[in-house]
Structures are given as C-alpha cells and as structure tokens.
C-alpha angles and dihedrals in degrees: 000000000000090000091053092049093050090048090054093048090050091054094240113179142184131211126359135277096312105044135073110299131206105211127193112275115205140140088245117072138185102240121246127143119146090203095054127092093242125098096217126170094029132227104032136162086226080091098046128091133187117267119170091197096071132078092247097038090242141084132199114257111198132152131199089247092059093081136017089225089071094059093089094033105045093162092068100080089053091052093045091049090062088068127089096215147349133284129306096199102019117114121256108236128210122181131206129213093228142007113298098172133074116268119212104203094177091085129062114261097025115251124223124209120198120243111273093250089065095051092094135146108237091248090062093055089077093050129102093253097051115119090213135048137183110198132185107230100170104128095215097043118111086224095051110151094014121130119228119223113244136209104219126207127174115203125182139166111224091180096053104026123174145083112000094004098100111063143171112207114196111190117193108243089216126031113268122241113270119247091016132128121232137179122215119191143172122217125215088248084080100100136183127241091284095050096256120140119244115239132227117242121248089258091054091050090050091049093049093046094048096245120156092345093174086074089067099050116202090354089061091051092052102040096085092059091043091052092051091050092051091052093045091051092056093238088128134004094217140013089248089070091065123097099178140007135184130177120199140169120221123229127250110264123181105031098088095044094045090050090053090046090053091052090053093049092044091053090057098036095103099027127019120226113299121226108239113254114265094011100095114102127175118197112188119211107216094172099049121092094199107032119058099182147344114226125195134182147133134255138176121252133176119268124201096181119107123216086275090056096246131110120259109223122205122176088350093303129105109250118229109245098190144282123307127203112237127190120218137194122207120191112199123202122233112249114245144127108338095005128077135152143304090061124199115239130241109196110217122210116195127218134249112308088012134118139211096264091056126112097035089166092060091047090051091051089051091049090052087057092049101262128129116219123221124187142173131183118264120238110295092008136106110340087006093051119160113257090236092052090230097122092153093061103025094056089054093049095253120137112191092185107038115184126209110311093007124124121240087216134008118192092184087061092049091050094049095044086060094044092051090047090054091049092048089059089051087056090046090055088054089051089062088071089057093048090048089064096055130094099211105165133105092027092219093071114320131254102250094267130101117230101205128064118221089222151065101039119188130186132215128175138171129215106325084008090055090055090048091046091055092051095043093048088055091056107040116069088194095065104096101189138002138207115202111196116193091333127138148167144222086081110192093027097052110007097047098040102040104032116098093218098044095037089062091051091051091050089053091053096049113103116249112278094025114147118229086236090058088056091050090052089052096055099072088053090054090046090057089058094051101041096104090059099040115108093219087069095047093050092092086072087065107030143310143191109309094358130114112263120239098202140003117273133194118186120188121201129193109214113243091006109192095201107040103023121227090243087062093046091049096046087059093045091053092048089052092050093233127173120232111245116219139282089061107202095179123009116239120209112246096020118105115217116240132184121248138273092047132178133169090006098147130069111285091034093276123145114234127157151150125227133190126218121200102164136026126236091269092054096255118131112276112258132194093235094048106041099083091054094048120103091228095062093037094052091048096055094038089053088048093053095037095054090049091050095045103038106017092245125082120227128211117212139176101252092203089063091041092056095035095244119154112216094198 
C-alpha cells in the first residue's frame, strides 16, 4: 500500500494519452472546474466560441457568472466578448487549492516563499526539467512546437487563504504570436514545500482522458492535439504526469491600428496637414544662443475616438469620427558654425501630466546640435486636458469618482487613448512636410530659405511619452529612429501592479475585503483588454528577436524606477529585440550584452540598444522625473541621432564615459 501511495505522489504513469493513467494523488490540487465561478486556469478556450466574422475565427464567450471577480464589474464580460482571442503578453494563471509555498510567520505581514521548483530563471522554463511549459501548437506557425520562456511568480495570501488565493503567474518573456493557439501545462514534478506532487482535479483528469469532452466546449475539441504536442515535446512521457492543462488562442493585434494608420496617411497623401488660418505665431529669441525662434500653430488631424473615448469598429476597421484641432510647438535652432537650415526634426512626446512646451532644456540641447523640436499634446493633456483635471488617471481609464452608471475603470478607454495618441504622432509626422515648405525666419518676411527639413524625422519621448513613442514608431514608416526614455509596456501586468503611483490607484479601486492576490488574478484579465494598444505587441512592426530591424532604437532605463517599473521597461526591450549596452548594471533576461560604442549591432546593420542609468550627472541617484532633463541622457540620445544624421548609421555610447563622469 505504501509503495502505491508513493507512486501516486510521484506522478508515476503508464502508457500514453489513450491508455489507463496513474495520476498524482495529493491533498493539494491545481484548480479546474468548468462549473465553478473561477476562471482558473486562465486563459482557456473553454471560454471561446467560433465566429466566422473575426480575424481569428473565434470570439470570447464569458458571462458574469463565470467568475466572482465580475460581480462588481459586470461590464467586463461584454468588453471581453468583443475580442477574438486572449492575451499575447498577459500572464497565464494557475491556482492551487491550498498553500504550496513556505510561510514565514515571524514577519508582519507574513511572507510566502515559492516552492523551490518554481524558483527558475526564464531560460530554464523551456528545459526538460521545468514543471511548466508554454508551447506553440498552431500548425501553420513558424514556431510550431517551440516552447516560450516564462517569468514565473508565485503569489499567495497567508492571511486570507483559500480558493483562488494561491496562484502561479507565468508571464511570457516575449509577446506571443497573434491569432495563434498555445498550450500551457503543469507536470506532476511541480511539488509543494514538502516535496509532494500537486494533483489534477477530477475535471482535469476527465479532460486529459477524453471523457465527456462536450462539457469542455472548444477546449475539449483541442485537447487531444495539445496532449500529443506535449508528449512529442518531451515535456512529459505520459498524460498521467500532467497536473494541469489549458489551451488558448491569442487575439489578432495590429490589423485595426494599421487600418487606422492607413486612413491617416491616405488623408494626407495629396496634401499634408494645413495650418489653420490665423493660428501661426513666430516668436524670435534674440537673447538665446541656441534657439532662434519658437513657432506655434494649430492643424486638423483625424480622430477615431467616439464621445466615449473608444474606437468604433465597423467591418473590423476603426471608423473615422471626425477631425480634431491640435496645437503644435516648433523650436527652431539658431544657425551657426556646424548647423544651418533646413534642420531635421526630433518630435518630442511629453510624459504623464506634461504638455508640449515642457522640457525646454532638452529642446535647447537638441537645437545646439542642429535639430528642430516639434511637439503636440497627448490625448487628455495640455490643450486637450481632461475636464476633471485628472490626466494621470483618466488617460489610463481610471475614474476615482465614478457617478451613476460610470465605470471605475475602463481598459478599452486606456487602450484607445494610447491608440489615438500613436495616430496623432503619425499626423504630426505628416505635419513636418507642411513645415518644411515654410520660410519662417525672420518673422517679418523670411529670407528665402526654409528652416525645417522634410526628412529625416526622429522621435523621442519620456515616460508616458516613451510608451507613445514606441507605439508611434511602430506605425509611421517615416520615423527614422526613436529614443524611448523611461518608457515601458505590458501595461496592467507590470505598470499597474509594480508602479508606486498606479499601484496606489488600483488599491483605491479594489472593493473592501479584497485580497491582494485577488487583484493580481485580475490583472491578466485587464491585460487581455489592452493588448491591441500595448507597445510590446506593436514592436514586431519595428524589430524582434532574430529579425531584421526596421529603424534604430535607443531605450533608456532608470534603475529601480518608481513610476514606470523596470519590469515594464524590460518587457518592452525584450519585445524590441534590443541588445544591452555595457556597462551592464543589472542583467536582463533576453538581452545580449554588447560593448560600447556600438553601431549596426542588430540584423540588417541597424543600431538598437538598451542602457541603464543609476546616477545623474551630479552624482545623485537617477530618478524617473529627472532623467530626461539630465545632460547624461540628453547627450546619449543626441549622439545617437547625430551620428545617424551625419554618417547614416547611429552609434550607441556610454554617456558617463562620453562626459567623463565616474559612477564609482
């Protein structure tokens, strides 16, 4: 009897997918019950139905009763059901029936450590000994049969233990392919703190053994192929060695945004944006050695946002809602030795709570290097400020004072605020052609020369502006290089949960009595709603691991950033396929270290890299709010753009060496 029990706990099995299986038997289980009000595991094609009218051929099919988390947010299933698949960067979530980690009750609050078998570097999650796997099983995919590295996190609530309060979150290290089917599974070699295996539920055993498959909908139709792929991959030798399985199909991503981009460019194909009559103002700077003038004006640009702030989709394409009036600021350099008109443009994108006239010091440094600076206000910022004045929350779809019938949060609004902001930059790039035809100086009547070059056009953004810059660079073929300062991606998953500012907002929105683990389980669901506006998913329009790069990229990270967390910075860097420029202060999974200076380091001879800042030029610790104004960061991106302008190939340098600053 003891031998049989130990064999069960070890997950011993006989045969393959079709024979009798000896599954792990243990008090702890990996949760799965299609009749329960708990979406675990998530995502799952249990909640997907065929729909020939979508890009994937499917549509989500969720009800309020499917999960207790929807009880206070009954609008969410309706929003989710507008999607044709699940997330491409959202974490896969498995839940356990009881605590499997080690609880340290000597601290307040108690601290939980994951079992040792889950303390894995992402590279090991694709290995033969990993207790978890995420496998591409789409027959036509070039990555069919390939395992995806995972960032694992175990979260548990020792104060409020129970169903759904002990979770494994497995975040794909790289965005998954859109419109692609994957299988995620746990093997019985996943053990708890005492070394015991964790058992499948009765429903999981039935699913794996092919019993009553109609009960499991589309998931039941796909499980046989998923099971064969798991066996073929070597993840397990028999179905009896599995403790959990979920199959899911990712949503389509770029099609809507690319269709909207094409509408913007088509509108301006014959005639670029026209500056509105009477709006152009030229203010000359007679006392400034670097800046000759500041020019302002207004122009019309397409808007795809309805009165509710979201896109209206018809036949799979965003429908144009009208023309919006946008203000711009243009900072012109003073001609001098080494700099003469026409000047190439660096488009500047401000951060959260910022405005187009911000960061005058950075614009002056760019003028000194012979670049004009062009800026507009982001959605709900500056001249487009939200009526409530709460730009920080409203832009991200958070309503701290919801009235009757209003949502406390709206991830569709967040997604479309970003998508419209990307498209506004596409319109701004088109505006450069208009400005390149104007003789602006002197203001009294010009001198027969234009001040602005039609090309090249570069893009630089900080914080929120860095996020927007990444998305806009993916859309506009006329942007020839981009600097992303303290920007990131994987927005709900990383920005909301790990940012000091956004984490506090999320805590304020959680109903009384909500466990922090409940909030963590909620985030991947929110990520699914925002994927089409998240820059990590648009990065494939720029570059990607092993792929030829379309344009040069510099990404700047502030170590231990309190606003845009490093996990968010690094998710974006991985999706862009960047190399890590030395000196490497903290290794980042998926980024290869390269020596500096570096040029043409990526496939196709394009320069693309990631750099970490720990101190400012005055020796103070690097801060999110200070980095864009610091000479170190400015000189790095100006050198990046200048070398591209002057030689045709951008160069990445260590700015501390460039400015002779010792970090030690």
